N, C-alpha and C positions, 0 to 999 in steps of 0.2 A: 621048934625042931632042935634037938640037941645033937651036937657033932662030937664024935670021939676025939679026945685030945691027941692021940697017936696019929690019927688021920690028918688032923690040922698040922701037926709037926711035919709029917711027910710031905704035905702039900707045900708048906713054907720052904722046906729044904729043896724040893723039886723046882719051885719057882725061882729061888735064889740061884740054883745051878744053871738054869736056862738063861737067866739074865746075864750072869757072869760069863757064860760060854760065848756069848756074842762079842764081848770085849776081848776075850782070849783069842778068838778066831781073828779079830781085827789086828791084834798085836802080831800074831803069827804071820798073817798075810803081809802086813807092813814090813816086818823084819825080813821076810823072804824077798819081797819086791823092792824094798827101799823106797816105796812111794806111798804117800797117804794124802795126796793132793785132793782126792775126791771126798775125803772126810770133812764134813762141814764143822767149822769152829762153832757156829751158832747152835748146831745140833748138840754138840758136847756141852756148851754153856747151859742150854735148857735142861739137858739130862742131869748135869751136875747140880743145878739149882733144885731140881726135883729130888735128887738123891740126898741132898743136904736137908731138905724139908722132911723126907722120909726118915732120915737118920735122927733128926730132932724128935719126930713123932715116936720112933722106936725107943729112944731114950726115955721119953715121958711115960710111955706105957710099959716100959721095961721088957721089951720083946727082943731077945738076943738074936733071933733070926732076921728081923728087920734091921737091927743095928749092924750085924755082921755082914749081911748082904750089901748094904749101902756103903759101909766102910770099904769093903773089898771093891765094890763098883767104882768108888771114887779113886781108889789107888790105881786100878786098871785104866781108868779114864785119864788120869794124870800121866801114866806111861804112854798112852796113845797120843796125848797132846804133845808130850816131849818128843816123841818119835816124829810126829807130824812137823813140828817146828824144825827139828834137825834135818829131816829129809827135804823139806821145802827150801831150807837155806842151802843145802848141798846142790839142789837142782838149779838154783839161781847162780851158783858160782861156776864160771867156765872152766 
């Protein structure tokens, strides 16, 4: 079965947008509430490891959508992790 290249491109873009919107929503919610204590550090570590592997794969197969989505995902994840660290420290300070 042959799949149209345009359809594959649209599928890749849609998948990337959906994945990244989850992180954008988490950043927005965290900024608004100043709380991210319910976000698991282990979840972020596992997702980061997967994103790094997908990034390496995307570089090897030269797929700009895989590379771009996973680079953006890692950046958003670093933002969430930084916010979590900051807000968790602020919550401990009386």
